RODO-2510 file (C-alpha; in nm, 4 decimals, decimal comma):
residues 161
     n   res          X          Y          Z
     1     m     0,1077     0,4450    -1,5164
     2     r     0,4800     0,4514    -1,4461
     3     i     0,5894     0,7222    -1,2031
     4     h     0,9563     0,8222    -1,1762
     5     i     1,0457     0,9730    -0,8371
     6     a     1,3514     1,1593    -0,7105
     7     t     1,4237     1,3826    -0,4136
     8     d     1,6884     1,5303    -0,1937
     9     h     1,7283     1,4669     0,1786
    10     a     1,4439     1,7087     0,2614
    11     g     1,1923     1,5019     0,0664
    12     l     1,3140     1,1508     0,1454
    13     d     1,0424     1,0715     0,3998
    14     f     0,7725     1,2052     0,1658
    15     s     0,9200     1,0073    -0,1220
    16     n     0,9129     0,6795     0,0693
    17     r     0,5555     0,7355     0,1879
    18     l     0,4435     0,8542    -0,1540
    19     q     0,5844     0,5454    -0,3237
    20     e     0,3632     0,3296    -0,1020
    21     h     0,0618     0,5502    -0,1816
    22     l     0,1238     0,5322    -0,5570
    23     r     0,1883     0,1584    -0,5616
    24     s    -0,1322     0,0958    -0,3664
    25     a    -0,3125     0,2963    -0,6389
    26     g    -0,1718     0,0564    -0,9005
    27     h     0,1161     0,2660    -1,0372
    28     d     0,4584     0,1296    -1,1295
    29     v     0,7031     0,3424    -0,9276
    30     i     1,0711     0,3844    -1,0169
    31     d     1,2809     0,5416    -0,7386
    32     h     1,5822     0,7371    -0,8659
    33     g     1,7158     0,8153    -0,5209
    34     p     1,8476     0,8843    -0,2792
    35     i     1,8070     0,5624    -0,0869
    36     e     1,9249     0,6929     0,2504
    37     y     1,9309     1,0232     0,4343
    38     d     2,2354     1,2419     0,3741
    39     a     2,1952     1,6094     0,4655
    40     l     2,4730     1,6950     0,2173
    41     d     2,3403     1,4998    -0,0803
    42     d     2,3348     1,6507    -0,4275
    43     y     1,9849     1,6244    -0,5747
    44     p     2,0503     1,7247    -0,9397
    45     a     2,1589     1,3783    -1,0561
    46     f     1,8599     1,2128    -0,8878
    47     c     1,6133     1,4544    -1,0478
    48     i     1,7797     1,4457    -1,3883
    49     r     1,7700     1,0644    -1,3889
    50     a     1,3994     1,0697    -1,3003
    51     a     1,3348     1,3146    -1,5847
    52     q     1,5393     1,1018    -1,8238
    53     g     1,3293     0,8019    -1,7215
    54     v     1,0088     0,9895    -1,8064
    55     v     1,1407     1,0930    -2,1491
    56     a     1,2694     0,7423    -2,2269
    57     d     0,9396     0,5815    -2,1282
    58     q     0,7301     0,8330    -2,3200
    59     a     0,9499     0,7825    -2,6289
    60     t     0,8650     0,4108    -2,6269
    61     g     0,4944     0,4662    -2,5683
    62     v     0,4934     0,3925    -2,1958
    63     e     0,2580     0,6237    -2,0080
    64     a     0,4884     0,7924    -1,7555
    65     l     0,5148     1,1008    -1,5369
    66     g     0,7686     1,2193    -1,2805
    67     v     0,7636     1,3553    -0,9276
    68     v     1,0599     1,5407    -0,7758
    69     f     1,0851     1,6760    -0,4208
    70     g     1,3081     1,9057    -0,2271
    71     g     1,2816     2,1522     0,0576
    72     s     1,1239     2,4108    -0,1732
    73     g     1,1021     2,2135    -0,4986
    74     n     1,2744     2,4950    -0,6879
    75     g     1,6136     2,3361    -0,7495
    76     e     1,4591     2,0005    -0,8278
    77     q     1,2337     2,1600    -1,0892
    78     m     1,5324     2,3397    -1,2425
    79     a     1,7332     2,0169    -1,2617
    80     a     1,4484     1,8200    -1,4210
    81     n     1,3852     2,0966    -1,6744
    82     k     1,7408     2,0603    -1,8085
    83     v     1,6369     1,7316    -1,9716
    84     e     1,5147     1,7805    -2,3283
    85     g     1,1453     1,7043    -2,3518
    86     i     1,0686     1,7681    -1,9858
    87     r     0,8168     2,0245    -1,8749
    88     a     0,8510     2,0274    -1,4961
    89     a     0,6077     2,2418    -1,3006
    90     l     0,6515     2,3681    -0,9452
    91     v     0,3203     2,2961    -0,7774
    92     w     0,1892     2,4416    -0,4513
    93     n    -0,1854     2,3778    -0,4632
    94     l    -0,4495     2,1737    -0,6463
    95     s    -0,5051     2,4402    -0,9079
    96     t    -0,1388     2,4589    -1,0102
    97     a    -0,1225     2,0779    -1,0241
    98     q    -0,4222     2,0597    -1,2558
    99     l    -0,3211     2,3560    -1,4729
   100     a     0,0285     2,2134    -1,5157
   101     r    -0,1287     1,9165    -1,6952
   102     e    -0,4273     2,0890    -1,8610
   103     h    -0,2419     2,3856    -2,0130
   104     n     0,1271     2,2910    -2,0156
   105     d     0,1155     1,9124    -2,0583
   106     a     0,3721     1,9010    -1,7775
   107     n     0,5277     1,5586    -1,7410
   108     v     0,7063     1,6202    -1,4108
   109     i     0,5697     1,7767    -1,0917
   110     s     0,8014     1,9408    -0,8394
   111     i     0,6944     1,9959    -0,4808
   112     g     0,8506     2,1548    -0,1750
   113     a     0,8389     1,8874     0,0929
   114     r     0,9008     2,1424     0,3674
   115     q     0,6113     2,3547     0,2444
   116     h     0,3232     2,1060     0,2692
   117     t     0,1745     1,8234     0,4694
   118     f     0,1884     1,4725     0,3311
   119     e    -0,1883     1,4833     0,2727
   120     e    -0,1515     1,8007     0,0649
   121     v     0,1331     1,6495    -0,1351
   122     t    -0,0620     1,3348    -0,2168
   123     s    -0,3635     1,5416    -0,3212
   124     f    -0,1444     1,7501    -0,5555
   125     i     0,0143     1,4426    -0,7097
   126     d    -0,3134     1,2539    -0,7442
   127     a    -0,4656     1,5601    -0,9157
   128     f    -0,1612     1,5912    -1,1435
   129     i    -0,1764     1,2259    -1,2444
   130     g    -0,5530     1,2324    -1,2854
   131     t    -0,5678     1,5447    -1,5030
   132     a    -0,5343     1,5242    -1,8802
   133     f    -0,3847     1,7758    -2,1217
   134     t    -0,6655     1,9634    -2,2963
   135     g    -0,4917     1,9563    -2,6331
   136     e    -0,6262     2,3036    -2,7141
   137     e    -0,4474     2,4596    -3,0121
   138     r    -0,3150     2,7572    -2,8137
   139     h    -0,1533     2,5270    -2,5587
   140     v    -0,0110     2,2959    -2,8248
   141     r     0,1306     2,6003    -3,0069
   142     r     0,2970     2,7375    -2,6935
   143     i     0,4437     2,4020    -2,5952
   144     g     0,5779     2,3734    -2,9494
   145     q     0,7497     2,7097    -2,9132
   146     i     0,9182     2,5961    -2,5936
   147     a     1,0267     2,2691    -2,7568
   148     a     1,1658     2,4540    -3,0611
   149     f     1,3758     2,6810    -2,8419
   150     e     1,4950     2,3824    -2,6405
   151     k     1,5973     2,2008    -2,9584
   152     d     1,7618     2,4731    -3,1676
   153     g     1,7255     2,8091    -2,9935
   154     s     1,4615     2,9372    -3,2324
   155     l     1,2098     3,1982    -3,1217
   156     l     0,9192     3,3733    -3,2856
   157     p     1,0143     3,7170    -3,4197
   158     d     1,0104     3,9924    -3,1568
   159     p     0,7021     4,2044    -3,2319
   160     r     0,8798     4,5127    -3,0904
   161     a     1,1600     4,4889    -3,3470
***
Protein backbone atom coordinates (compact mmCIF):
# COMPACT_ATOMS: atom_id res chain seq x y z
CA UNK A 1 0.00 0.00 0.00
CA UNK A 2 1.13 3.56 -0.63
CA UNK A 3 1.16 5.77 2.47
CA UNK A 4 1.34 9.56 2.15
CA UNK A 5 2.83 11.26 5.22
CA UNK A 6 2.99 14.88 6.34
CA UNK A 7 3.66 16.63 9.63
CA UNK A 8 4.66 19.83 11.30
CA UNK A 9 7.78 20.35 13.41
CA UNK A 10 6.16 18.62 16.42
CA UNK A 11 5.76 15.37 14.51
CA UNK A 12 8.96 15.35 12.47
CA UNK A 13 10.79 12.80 14.62
CA UNK A 14 7.73 10.52 14.65
CA UNK A 15 7.36 10.91 10.90
CA UNK A 16 10.95 9.89 10.20
CA UNK A 17 10.73 6.88 12.51
CA UNK A 18 7.31 5.91 11.19
CA UNK A 19 8.52 5.98 7.59
CA UNK A 20 11.15 3.38 8.49
CA UNK A 21 8.52 1.26 10.26
CA UNK A 22 6.13 1.41 7.30
CA UNK A 23 8.80 0.70 4.70
CA UNK A 24 10.01 -2.31 6.68
CA UNK A 25 6.39 -3.56 6.59
CA UNK A 26 6.47 -3.35 2.78
CA UNK A 27 4.60 -0.07 2.23
CA UNK A 28 5.53 2.55 -0.35
CA UNK A 29 5.92 5.77 1.66
CA UNK A 30 5.69 9.26 0.14
CA UNK A 31 6.93 12.04 2.45
CA UNK A 32 5.25 15.41 1.85
CA UNK A 33 7.37 17.26 4.37
CA UNK A 34 8.82 18.97 6.11
CA UNK A 35 12.32 17.66 5.56
CA UNK A 36 13.99 19.55 8.40
CA UNK A 37 13.00 20.94 11.78
CA UNK A 38 11.63 24.48 11.79
CA UNK A 39 9.66 25.48 14.89
CA UNK A 40 7.84 28.12 12.80
CA UNK A 41 6.87 25.91 9.87
CA UNK A 42 3.39 26.04 8.39
CA UNK A 43 1.90 22.54 8.27
CA UNK A 44 -1.23 23.14 6.12
CA UNK A 45 0.55 22.83 2.76
CA UNK A 46 2.32 19.63 3.84
CA UNK A 47 -0.92 18.02 5.00
CA UNK A 48 -2.93 19.20 2.02
CA UNK A 49 -0.32 17.78 -0.37
CA UNK A 50 -0.42 14.43 1.45
CA UNK A 51 -4.22 14.40 1.19
CA UNK A 52 -4.05 15.33 -2.49
CA UNK A 53 -1.65 12.43 -3.01
CA UNK A 54 -4.13 10.01 -1.42
CA UNK A 55 -6.99 11.26 -3.61
CA UNK A 56 -4.88 11.16 -6.78
CA UNK A 57 -3.68 7.62 -6.07
CA UNK A 58 -7.15 6.36 -5.18
CA UNK A 59 -8.55 7.92 -8.37
CA UNK A 60 -6.13 5.84 -10.45
CA UNK A 61 -6.78 2.64 -8.53
CA UNK A 62 -3.67 2.74 -6.35
CA UNK A 63 -4.39 1.54 -2.82
CA UNK A 64 -3.37 4.52 -0.68
CA UNK A 65 -3.92 6.06 2.73
CA UNK A 66 -2.48 9.10 4.51
CA UNK A 67 -0.96 9.87 7.88
CA UNK A 68 -0.64 13.43 9.21
CA UNK A 69 0.95 14.49 12.50
CA UNK A 70 1.13 17.56 14.63
CA UNK A 71 1.37 18.46 18.29
CA UNK A 72 -2.32 17.66 18.78
CA UNK A 73 -3.27 16.45 15.30
CA UNK A 74 -6.22 18.85 15.20
CA UNK A 75 -4.93 21.39 12.70
CA UNK A 76 -3.44 18.70 10.50
CA UNK A 77 -6.79 16.90 10.36
CA UNK A 78 -8.55 20.16 9.48
CA UNK A 79 -6.08 20.89 6.68
CA UNK A 80 -6.36 17.39 5.19
CA UNK A 81 -10.16 17.51 5.34
CA UNK A 82 -10.19 20.57 3.05
CA UNK A 83 -9.25 18.29 0.14
CA UNK A 84 -12.31 16.97 -1.69
CA UNK A 85 -12.63 13.24 -1.19
CA UNK A 86 -10.65 13.11 2.05
CA UNK A 87 -12.11 11.77 5.24
CA UNK A 88 -9.42 12.47 7.84
CA UNK A 89 -9.98 11.15 11.34
CA UNK A 90 -8.29 12.35 14.52
CA UNK A 91 -7.23 9.18 16.29
CA UNK A 92 -6.20 8.78 19.93
CA UNK A 93 -6.53 5.06 20.61
CA UNK A 94 -6.89 1.70 18.85
CA UNK A 95 -10.66 1.86 18.85
CA UNK A 96 -10.83 5.23 17.10
CA UNK A 97 -8.27 4.04 14.54
CA UNK A 98 -10.31 0.96 13.72
CA UNK A 99 -13.69 2.72 13.74
CA UNK A 100 -12.36 5.44 11.45
CA UNK A 101 -11.85 2.76 8.79
CA UNK A 102 -14.75 0.41 9.64
CA UNK A 103 -17.52 3.02 9.86
CA UNK A 104 -16.21 6.13 8.09
CA UNK A 105 -13.91 4.66 5.43
CA UNK A 106 -11.40 7.29 6.54
CA UNK A 107 -8.49 7.58 4.15
CA UNK A 108 -6.28 9.78 6.32
CA UNK A 109 -5.38 9.38 9.99
CA UNK A 110 -4.32 12.36 12.10
CA UNK A 111 -2.40 11.91 15.32
CA UNK A 112 -1.07 14.22 18.00
CA UNK A 113 2.63 13.44 18.24
CA UNK A 114 2.90 15.18 21.61
CA UNK A 115 0.04 13.10 22.99
CA UNK A 116 1.40 9.58 22.49
CA UNK A 117 4.48 7.40 22.58
CA UNK A 118 5.96 6.17 19.34
CA UNK A 119 4.78 2.64 20.17
CA UNK A 120 1.21 3.88 20.59
CA UNK A 121 1.38 5.81 17.33
CA UNK A 122 2.62 2.81 15.37
CA UNK A 123 -0.09 0.62 16.88
CA UNK A 124 -2.77 3.16 15.85
CA UNK A 125 -1.43 3.41 12.32
CA UNK A 126 -0.97 -0.33 11.91
CA UNK A 127 -4.56 -0.85 13.10
CA UNK A 128 -5.81 1.86 10.74
CA UNK A 129 -4.02 0.35 7.76
CA UNK A 130 -5.05 -3.18 8.68
CA UNK A 131 -8.75 -2.44 9.17
CA UNK A 132 -11.18 -2.58 6.26
CA UNK A 133 -14.33 -0.54 5.67
CA UNK A 134 -17.37 -2.68 6.50
CA UNK A 135 -19.35 -1.42 3.53
CA UNK A 136 -22.57 -1.54 5.57
CA UNK A 137 -25.40 0.38 3.89
CA UNK A 138 -25.82 2.85 6.77
CA UNK A 139 -22.15 3.80 6.61
CA UNK A 140 -22.15 4.06 2.82
CA UNK A 141 -25.27 6.26 3.01
CA UNK A 142 -23.72 8.60 5.58
CA UNK A 143 -20.44 8.89 3.70
CA UNK A 144 -22.47 9.69 0.59
CA UNK A 145 -24.23 12.50 2.44
CA UNK A 146 -20.90 13.99 3.45
CA UNK A 147 -19.58 13.70 -0.11
CA UNK A 148 -22.73 15.34 -1.53
CA UNK A 149 -22.38 18.31 0.80
CA UNK A 150 -18.68 18.58 -0.03
CA UNK A 151 -19.46 18.58 -3.75
CA UNK A 152 -22.50 20.86 -4.03
CA UNK A 153 -23.67 21.86 -0.55
CA UNK A 154 -26.72 19.61 -0.61
CA UNK A 155 -28.21 18.29 2.61
CA UNK A 156 -31.10 16.03 3.47
CA UNK A 157 -34.24 17.98 4.40
CA UNK A 158 -34.31 19.17 8.02
CA UNK A 159 -36.87 16.96 9.79
CA UNK A 160 -37.68 19.83 12.19
CA UNK A 161 -38.80 22.11 9.34
